[in-house]
FIMARLUM-549415 format. One record per residue (C-alpha): residue number from 1; x, z, y. Coordinates in steps of 0.05 Angstrom, whole numbers. Example, Ala and Ser with C-alpha at 12.3 -4.5 7.8 and 13.67 -1.06 7.14 Angstrom:
<atoms>
<1; <246; 156; -90>>,
<2; <273; 143; -21>>,
</atoms>
This chain:
<atoms>
<1; <0; 0; 0>>,
<2; <60; 6; 46>>,
<3; <54; -66; 69>>,
<4; <-19; -58; 89>>,
<5; <-7; 7; 126>>,
<6; <35; -31; 176>>,
<7; <-21; -80; 192>>,
<8; <-83; -70; 236>>,
<9; <-148; -75; 196>>,
<10; <-204; -103; 239>>,
<11; <-273; -95; 208>>,
<12; <-295; -164; 233>>,
<13; <-264; -229; 258>>,
<14; <-221; -224; 320>>,
<15; <-231; -267; 382>>,
<16; <-177; -270; 434>>,
<17; <-190; -233; 499>>,
<18; <-157; -207; 562>>,
<19; <-103; -172; 521>>,
<20; <-78; -241; 502>>,
<21; <-80; -266; 573>>,
<22; <-143; -308; 562>>,
<23; <-211; -299; 595>>,
<24; <-277; -307; 559>>,
<25; <-292; -368; 602>>,
<26; <-227; -401; 581>>,
<27; <-240; -391; 507>>,
<28; <-312; -414; 514>>,
<29; <-286; -483; 536>>,
<30; <-262; -493; 464>>,
<31; <-298; -443; 420>>,
<32; <-372; -426; 418>>,
<33; <-421; -397; 368>>,
<34; <-454; -452; 327>>,
<35; <-522; -434; 357>>,
<36; <-496; -450; 427>>,
<37; <-465; -517; 411>>,
<38; <-503; -546; 352>>,
<39; <-541; -598; 393>>,
<40; <-478; -621; 430>>,
<41; <-439; -625; 365>>,
<42; <-492; -665; 329>>,
<43; <-497; -712; 389>>,
<44; <-422; -725; 388>>,
<45; <-424; -739; 313>>,
<46; <-483; -787; 319>>,
<47; <-448; -825; 375>>,
<48; <-383; -835; 337>>,
<49; <-362; -908; 332>>,
<50; <-305; -947; 304>>,
<51; <-246; -949; 352>>,
<52; <-256; -1014; 393>>,
<53; <-183; -1018; 412>>,
<54; <-156; -1083; 381>>,
<55; <-103; -1078; 327>>,
<56; <-53; -1136; 321>>,
<57; <-59; -1174; 255>>,
<58; <12; -1156; 235>>,
<59; <6; -1082; 250>>,
<60; <-29; -1020; 225>>,
<61; <-76; -980; 268>>,
<62; <-44; -926; 311>>,
<63; <-58; -857; 282>>,
<64; <-27; -793; 310>>,
<65; <-52; -746; 255>>,
<66; <5; -697; 261>>,
<67; <-4; -689; 337>>,
<68; <-78; -677; 329>>,
<69; <-65; -624; 275>>,
<70; <-12; -590; 318>>,
<71; <-60; -587; 377>>,
<72; <-115; -558; 333>>,
<73; <-69; -505; 304>>,
<74; <-46; -484; 374>>,
<75; <-117; -480; 399>>,
<76; <-139; -435; 341>>,
<77; <-77; -393; 351>>,
<78; <-97; -381; 423>>,
<79; <-172; -370; 412>>,
<80; <-177; -334; 345>>,
<81; <-109; -302; 330>>,
<82; <-109; -265; 264>>,
<83; <-180; -284; 246>>,
<84; <-204; -331; 191>>,
<85; <-209; -404; 214>>,
<86; <-202; -473; 184>>,
<87; <-178; -540; 209>>,
<88; <-215; -598; 178>>,
<89; <-182; -666; 185>>,
<90; <-215; -730; 161>>,
<91; <-161; -782; 153>>,
<92; <-180; -855; 142>>,
<93; <-110; -884; 136>>,
<94; <-35; -869; 142>>,
<95; <-7; -833; 203>>,
<96; <36; -882; 243>>,
<97; <52; -842; 306>>,
<98; <83; -775; 320>>,
<99; <130; -730; 281>>,
<100; <86; -732; 219>>,
<101; <83; -808; 213>>,
<102; <90; -832; 141>>,
<103; <99; -906; 155>>,
<104; <112; -951; 215>>,
<105; <57; -992; 248>>,
<106; <91; -1056; 225>>,
<107; <55; -1083; 162>>,
<108; <121; -1113; 138>>,
<109; <142; -1042; 119>>,
<110; <105; -1022; 55>>,
<111; <79; -951; 47>>,
<112; <123; -906; 3>>,
<113; <115; -906; -72>>,
<114; <140; -860; -127>>,
<115; <199; -907; -137>>,
<116; <217; -901; -63>>,
<117; <214; -825; -67>>,
<118; <257; -823; -130>>,
<119; <310; -867; -96>>,
<120; <304; -829; -30>>,
<121; <289; -894; 5>>,
<122; <225; -871; 42>>,
<123; <251; -868; 114>>,
<124; <194; -824; 142>>,
<125; <181; -778; 83>>,
<126; <230; -720; 95>>,
<127; <218; -718; 170>>,
<128; <142; -715; 159>>,
<129; <149; -661; 105>>,
<130; <193; -620; 152>>,
<131; <141; -625; 207>>,
<132; <84; -603; 162>>,
<133; <126; -546; 134>>,
<134; <135; -521; 205>>,
<135; <60; -529; 218>>,
<136; <44; -490; 155>>,
<137; <88; -432; 179>>,
<138; <50; -432; 245>>,
<139; <-17; -431; 209>>,
<140; <5; -377; 160>>,
<141; <28; -333; 218>>,
<142; <-40; -344; 251>>,
<143; <-79; -333; 186>>,
<144; <-112; -402; 189>>,
<145; <-122; -454; 135>>,
<146; <-130; -529; 132>>,
<147; <-180; -570; 94>>,
<148; <-153; -641; 97>>,
<149; <-168; -708; 68>>,
<150; <-100; -741; 67>>,
<151; <-41; -725; 27>>,
<152; <31; -727; -1>>,
<153; <69; -706; 62>>,
<154; <13; -658; 82>>,
<155; <13; -625; 13>>,
<156; <60; -569; 34>>,
<157; <16; -548; 93>>,
<158; <-49; -552; 53>>,
<159; <-21; -512; -6>>,
<160; <14; -457; 34>>,
<161; <-48; -445; 76>>,
<162; <-96; -446; 17>>,
<163; <-132; -506; 45>>,
<164; <-182; -551; 9>>,
<165; <-168; -624; -3>>,
<166; <-211; -683; -23>>,
<167; <-187; -753; -41>>,
<168; <-239; -808; -40>>,
<169; <-242; -884; -34>>,
<170; <-281; -881; 32>>,
<171; <-321; -834; 76>>,
<172; <-384; -865; 47>>,
<173; <-365; -849; -25>>,
<174; <-405; -796; -61>>,
<175; <-342; -758; -79>>,
<176; <-328; -746; -5>>,
<177; <-399; -735; 19>>,
<178; <-419; -687; -36>>,
<179; <-354; -648; -32>>,
<180; <-362; -639; 43>>,
<181; <-433; -612; 31>>,
<182; <-407; -562; -20>>,
<183; <-360; -531; 32>>,
<184; <-421; -509; 73>>,
<185; <-468; -496; 14>>,
<186; <-498; -428; 1>>,
<187; <-533; -400; -60>>,
<188; <-516; -411; -133>>,
<189; <-463; -464; -122>>,
<190; <-428; -438; -61>>,
<191; <-352; -437; -62>>,
<192; <-347; -365; -40>>,
<193; <-296; -382; 14>>,
<194; <-256; -324; 43>>,
<195; <-197; -324; 90>>,
<196; <-137; -289; 120>>,
<197; <-117; -255; 55>>,
<198; <-54; -218; 34>>,
<199; <-35; -210; -39>>,
<200; <14; -156; -57>>,
<201; <40; -129; -123>>,
<202; <71; -64; -147>>,
<203; <101; -58; -216>>,
<204; <151; -24; -262>>,
<205; <224; -33; -246>>,
<206; <235; -66; -314>>,
<207; <202; -130; -288>>,
<208; <222; -175; -230>>,
<209; <181; -230; -200>>,
<210; <210; -300; -193>>,
<211; <153; -327; -152>>,
<212; <83; -356; -149>>,
<213; <60; -427; -161>>,
<214; <-6; -433; -124>>,
<215; <-41; -436; -56>>,
<216; <-2; -383; -18>>,
<217; <59; -372; 25>>,
<218; <114; -321; 18>>,
<219; <114; -265; 70>>,
<220; <188; -254; 53>>,
<221; <177; -181; 37>>,
<222; <228; -156; -13>>,
<223; <232; -99; -63>>,
<224; <166; -112; -99>>,
<225; <128; -163; -140>>,
<226; <65; -202; -157>>,
<227; <13; -225; -206>>,
<228; <-55; -258; -201>>,
<229; <-114; -301; -211>>,
<230; <-171; -252; -212>>,
<231; <-160; -263; -286>>,
<232; <-99; -238; -322>>,
<233; <-59; -283; -367>>,
<234; <-1; -265; -413>>,
<235; <43; -321; -438>>,
<236; <111; -335; -467>>,
<237; <165; -363; -424>>,
<238; <180; -421; -470>>,
<239; <246; -440; -439>>,
<240; <277; -370; -444>>,
<241; <239; -340; -502>>,
<242; <221; -278; -462>>,
<243; <152; -247; -455>>,
<244; <130; -257; -384>>,
<245; <68; -247; -342>>,
<246; <39; -270; -276>>,
<247; <70; -222; -227>>,
<248; <125; -170; -195>>,
<249; <199; -147; -161>>,
<250; <242; -201; -130>>,
<251; <288; -238; -177>>,
<252; <350; -277; -158>>,
<253; <318; -337; -191>>,
<254; <262; -365; -147>>,
<255; <205; -407; -174>>,
<256; <153; -432; -124>>,
<257; <140; -381; -69>>,
<258; <188; -325; -85>>,
<259; <237; -274; -56>>,
<260; <179; -228; -38>>,
<261; <126; -181; -65>>,
<262; <72; -201; -15>>,
<263; <41; -268; -1>>,
<264; <-5; -295; 52>>,
<265; <-69; -330; 28>>,
<266; <-100; -361; 90>>,
<267; <-156; -391; 48>>,
<268; <-183; -369; -20>>,
<269; <-247; -374; -60>>,
<270; <-277; -346; -123>>,
<271; <-239; -396; -166>>,
<272; <-170; -386; -134>>,
<273; <-118; -374; -188>>,
<274; <-44; -360; -177>>,
<275; <10; -366; -229>>,
<276; <62; -312; -225>>,
<277; <128; -321; -260>>,
<278; <165; -258; -283>>,
<279; <235; -242; -306>>,
<280; <249; -186; -355>>,
<281; <306; -141; -333>>,
<282; <358; -146; -388>>,
<283; <370; -77; -417>>,
<284; <359; -39; -481>>,
<285; <287; -20; -494>>,
<286; <283; 50; -523>>,
<287; <256; 57; -593>>,
<288; <181; 69; -589>>,
<289; <185; 123; -643>>,
<290; <235; 163; -602>>,
<291; <208; 156; -531>>,
<292; <136; 131; -535>>,
<293; <122; 145; -461>>,
<294; <178; 97; -439>>,
<295; <145; 40; -478>>,
<296; <96; 26; -422>>,
<297; <100; -16; -360>>,
<298; <48; -28; -307>>,
<299; <23; -76; -254>>,
<300; <-19; -64; -192>>,
<301; <-48; -122; -153>>,
<302; <-75; -114; -83>>,
<303; <-116; -169; -50>>,
<304; <-136; -157; 22>>,
<305; <-179; -211; 53>>,
<306; <-233; -228; 103>>,
<307; <-300; -242; 70>>,
<308; <-345; -298; 96>>,
<309; <-389; -243; 126>>,
<310; <-331; -222; 171>>,
<311; <-316; -158; 132>>,
<312; <-245; -141; 112>>,
<313; <-242; -123; 38>>,
<314; <-189; -95; -8>>,
<315; <-190; -107; -82>>,
<316; <-142; -67; -126>>,
<317; <-129; -80; -200>>,
<318; <-83; -35; -240>>,
<319; <-65; -46; -313>>,
<320; <-15; -21; -364>>,
<321; <19; -58; -420>>,
<322; <70; -39; -473>>,
<323; <137; -67; -492>>,
<324; <144; -91; -564>>,
<325; <206; -80; -606>>,
<326; <226; -73; -678>>,
<327; <209; -110; -742>>,
<328; <137; -126; -722>>,
<329; <154; -157; -655>>,
<330; <134; -228; -674>>,
<331; <65; -208; -699>>,
<332; <53; -167; -636>>,
<333; <73; -226; -592>>,
<334; <30; -275; -632>>,
<335; <-30; -229; -627>>,
<336; <-25; -228; -551>>,
<337; <-12; -302; -541>>,
<338; <-63; -342; -500>>,
<339; <-51; -415; -515>>,
<340; <-98; -441; -461>>,
<341; <-64; -400; -407>>,
<342; <5; -420; -433>>,
<343; <-14; -494; -429>>,
<344; <-35; -486; -356>>,
<345; <29; -449; -339>>,
<346; <70; -504; -371>>,
<347; <31; -556; -331>>,
<348; <44; -519; -265>>,
<349; <118; -509; -283>>,
<350; <130; -581; -302>>,
<351; <95; -606; -239>>,
<352; <137; -558; -196>>,
<353; <202; -580; -230>>,
<354; <185; -654; -221>>,
<355; <177; -643; -146>>,
<356; <238; -599; -135>>,
<357; <292; -618; -187>>,
<358; <331; -683; -182>>,
<359; <338; -723; -246>>,
<360; <289; -677; -282>>,
<361; <262; -706; -348>>,
<362; <192; -675; -357>>,
<363; <180; -704; -427>>,
<364; <246; -678; -453>>,
<365; <235; -609; -422>>,
<366; <165; -603; -452>>,
<367; <188; -626; -520>>,
<368; <247; -578; -522>>,
<369; <202; -520; -501>>,
<370; <151; -537; -554>>,
<371; <203; -546; -609>>,
<372; <235; -479; -591>>,
<373; <168; -443; -593>>,
<374; <149; -474; -661>>,
<375; <217; -457; -690>>,
<376; <210; -385; -670>>,
<377; <136; -371; -684>>,
<378; <121; -421; -739>>,
<379; <117; -405; -813>>,
<380; <160; -452; -854>>,
<381; <216; -461; -905>>,
<382; <280; -489; -874>>,
<383; <286; -565; -877>>,
<384; <216; -571; -907>>,
<385; <168; -602; -856>>,
<386; <110; -601; -905>>,
<387; <114; -524; -908>>,
<388; <106; -516; -833>>,
<389; <44; -480; -805>>,
<390; <25; -443; -742>>,
<391; <-18; -382; -731>>,
<392; <-88; -397; -705>>,
<393; <-65; -365; -640>>,
<394; <-15; -422; -632>>,
<395; <-48; -479; -670>>,
<396; <-79; -516; -611>>,
<397; <-18; -509; -566>>,
<398; <18; -571; -593>>,
<399; <-45; -611; -580>>,
<400; <-47; -586; -508>>,
<401; <26; -607; -499>>,
<402; <12; -676; -529>>,
<403; <-43; -688; -477>>,
<404; <-1; -657; -421>>,
<405; <54; -707; -435>>,
<406; <4; -763; -425>>,
<407; <-32; -732; -365>>,
<408; <-32; -752; -292>>,
<409; <12; -692; -277>>,
<410; <70; -720; -316>>,
<411; <57; -795; -320>>,
<412; <58; -818; -247>>,
<413; <59; -893; -263>>,
<414; <-3; -927; -235>>,
<415; <-16; -870; -186>>,
<416; <6; -867; -114>>,
<417; <45; -807; -87>>,
<418; <-19; -785; -52>>,
<419; <-59; -785; -117>>,
<420; <-5; -747; -154>>,
<421; <0; -695; -98>>,
<422; <-76; -688; -100>>,
<423; <-79; -677; -175>>,
<424; <-24; -625; -172>>,
<425; <-54; -587; -114>>,
<426; <-120; -580; -151>>,
<427; <-83; -558; -215>>,
<428; <-45; -505; -176>>,
<429; <-107; -471; -149>>,
<430; <-158; -476; -205>>,
<431; <-171; -424; -259>>,
<432; <-151; -432; -332>>,
<433; <-217; -460; -357>>,
<434; <-218; -516; -306>>,
<435; <-144; -530; -312>>,
<436; <-149; -539; -388>>,
<437; <-201; -593; -377>>,
<438; <-152; -629; -331>>,
<439; <-99; -627; -386>>,
<440; <-144; -641; -446>>,
<441; <-212; -668; -427>>,
<442; <-274; -649; -465>>,
<443; <-315; -701; -503>>,
<444; <-388; -694; -524>>,
<445; <-423; -743; -571>>,
<446; <-497; -762; -568>>,
<447; <-533; -802; -622>>,
<448; <-600; -808; -659>>,
<449; <-569; -773; -719>>,
<450; <-552; -707; -684>>,
<451; <-559; -671; -618>>,
<452; <-502; -664; -568>>,
<453; <-440; -642; -605>>,
<454; <-365; -637; -590>>,
<455; <-324; -697; -612>>,
<456; <-250; -705; -624>>,
<457; <-213; -733; -564>>,
<458; <-194; -793; -607>>,
<459; <-210; -868; -607>>,
<460; <-244; -856; -674>>,
<461; <-300; -821; -636>>,
<462; <-324; -888; -609>>,
<463; <-382; -918; -647>>,
<464; <-432; -974; -630>>,
<465; <-493; -928; -636>>,
<466; <-464; -869; -598>>,
<467; <-460; -845; -526>>,
<468; <-398; -805; -505>>,
<469; <-393; -758; -445>>,
<470; <-321; -747; -422>>,
<471; <-305; -691; -374>>,
<472; <-235; -704; -347>>,
<473; <-247; -657; -287>>,
<474; <-232; -710; -234>>,
<475; <-275; -761; -269>>,
<476; <-339; -754; -310>>,
<477; <-349; -815; -356>>,
<478; <-413; -835; -393>>,
<479; <-394; -886; -445>>,
<480; <-445; -927; -483>>,
<481; <-428; -958; -550>>,
<482; <-440; -1033; -557>>,
<483; <-507; -1026; -593>>,
<484; <-532; -974; -544>>,
<485; <-511; -1018; -486>>,
<486; <-548; -1079; -515>>,
<487; <-612; -1038; -524>>,
<488; <-607; -1011; -453>>,
<489; <-597; -1080; -423>>,
<490; <-657; -1104; -463>>,
<491; <-699; -1050; -430>>,
<492; <-721; -1014; -494>>,
<493; <-719; -947; -457>>,
<494; <-778; -970; -414>>,
<495; <-824; -983; -474>>,
<496; <-871; -927; -495>>,
<497; <-853; -934; -568>>,
<498; <-779; -921; -553>>,
<499; <-784; -855; -515>>,
<500; <-732; -826; -562>>,
<501; <-682; -878; -538>>,
<502; <-699; -862; -465>>,
<503; <-687; -788; -479>>,
<504; <-620; -805; -512>>,
<505; <-598; -844; -450>>,
<506; <-620; -788; -404>>,
<507; <-587; -730; -440>>,
<508; <-515; -746; -420>>,
<509; <-537; -761; -349>>,
<510; <-568; -692; -343>>,
<511; <-507; -658; -372>>,
<512; <-461; -700; -327>>,
<513; <-501; -682; -265>>,
<514; <-496; -608; -282>>,
<515; <-420; -614; -287>>,
<516; <-417; -650; -220>>,
<517; <-462; -599; -187>>,
<518; <-417; -540; -207>>,
<519; <-350; -571; -190>>,
<520; <-308; -577; -127>>,
<521; <-280; -626; -109>>,
<522; <-339; -666; -135>>,
<523; <-315; -712; -192>>,
<524; <-326; -786; -194>>,
<525; <-382; -809; -241>>,
<526; <-366; -871; -282>>,
<527; <-420; -903; -326>>,
<528; <-392; -956; -371>>,
<529; <-402; -995; -435>>,
<530; <-358; -1008; -495>>,
<531; <-311; -1068; -483>>,
<532; <-328; -1065; -408>>,
<533; <-274; -1062; -354>>,
<534; <-289; -990; -335>>,
<535; <-283; -967; -407>>,
<536; <-210; -957; -390>>,
<537; <-229; -889; -358>>,
<538; <-246; -864; -428>>,
<539; <-194; -901; -469>>,
<540; <-137; -875; -425>>,
<541; <-153; -804; -446>>,
<542; <-163; -815; -521>>,
<543; <-112; -804; -576>>,
<544; <-90; -874; -597>>,
<545; <-98; -863; -672>>,
<546; <-119; -937; -678>>,
<547; <-80; -987; -637>>,
<548; <-73; -1062; -636>>,
<549; <-13; -1061; -683>>,
<550; <-29; -1009; -736>>,
<551; <-99; -1013; -766>>,
<552; <-167; -1044; -756>>,
<553; <-222; -1000; -727>>,
<554; <-284; -979; -764>>,
<555; <-344; -1025; -755>>,
<556; <-370; -1014; -685>>,
<557; <-306; -976; -667>>,
<558; <-249; -994; -621>>,
<559; <-174; -997; -614>>,
<560; <-127; -978; -557>>,
<561; <-77; -1029; -533>>,
<562; <-16; -985; -526>>,
<563; <52; -972; -556>>,
<564; <46; -896; -547>>,
<565; <49; -855; -610>>,
<566; <-13; -819; -634>>,
<567; <-20; -744; -643>>,
<568; <-8; -748; -719>>,
<569; <60; -781; -708>>,
<570; <76; -732; -653>>,
<571; <60; -673; -698>>,
<572; <101; -701; -756>>,
<573; <162; -706; -711>>,
<574; <150; -636; -684>>,
<575; <147; -606; -754>>,
<576; <210; -643; -775>>,
<577; <250; -618; -715>>,
<578; <223; -547; -716>>,
<579; <245; -533; -788>>,
<580; <317; -557; -778>>,
</atoms>
């Protein structure tokens, strides 16, 4: 609590006043209650028009996004210092003017790609990132967040201030419009937005915190530590073999936002989840039979924030865990392993390493970590792959790693730097349940023979008389088999004698709408048919057990045109390497 005792604790939001050298009249020029300015604001929005200023055919439009954001941040800093506030920027194209420009106005200069960033040949990138890093420090100091539609260079400012981000094809797209509505929605599906938070951790001296990967900024307070989510997750550090948790005491090794025990969270909501990386202090653990009281260690997490009602709230969570040692250590570790949480931690770590480490090979790192884990916790006879087996607590983890290797977080080909930054920002703030769906999408099958039932995420799940609903978090796909598509195009669902078919078509739509209604940012809905062009949204996520060069599909089935190995081959190689 020492950190909080040094800070004033206003019971409601703070508006600047004479003590800051500003009169009420001066502030009212820029900041008014919604009830006083609603009509004027609506009038301004209704009168908005496309900029009539002509743009030369060989140039991009002039956009000074960084300057506008800097002015907005300074205005909030003057009018509402230390109180919750958000900047919302709606960006329709690349910034071409100011310190945060990402490309020149000349169309002969292409916008940066992943290849340009890898080769360090993007002339504006580092300058823009440095500007937005400075802007994020200003916003963190003020306690303000940013909700921006943008992205790659702005990522650092959005993430450190806990801002929201939406990436859509246009301002008229349902993804953008519905997501914007959700920000202001109340009731069952509200986001539960809070602001101006501080997260602090206290813990045993046996544990040190390396840092947090998530939507927060270090307050550079030493001599303590951290953990979080609002859900607690224990996992194995697969690259050191130590037991770690999300949480506490500054380590010399920094991962993400580190070197502190307190973090600023300018914006947070009911789904905000932070990943804390710990380091175990290397020393002898006393035998539990000799000194049982020394076998415990503890964490205490303090989250102090401003609720949407204006109240300042403090949430404290304290828990105790025990060290494990002796002959039964493996069984104790296995019993406490959460494979879903571990998969999400690996996804955040590999994304962080890809952004911060030069020449980093994500596939090799993931494979080595998985092989090391299987070699340590698997049950097998040496040099006998057929004898290999994993405990049920670990059995799905290789499957998660297989899909993570193929996910948009690792495979950046065909995605722009903006799209990749967007995917990783959402991953870094969402809870375990939602993040697992990003890594390994869920697949539901609908047919006349059975009700909705889970299906394997495999190309073998495709059948002519089946409808599939894929939830890939960013995209919801409703896929009609070839026979179903033919019946639908023939209009059978409109005939009274085929009401069962109409109900079959409607069931995945209803389930898909429910997913969309509960999610933020709102996912894109894709309705497609087998062998259609948009079927690629489903095929890209399926295990390629049947490809163009290995075996023919079942009647009414499909194949995937890829040279990637399937999960069975991946698992065979894993077993062979783990038992060596």
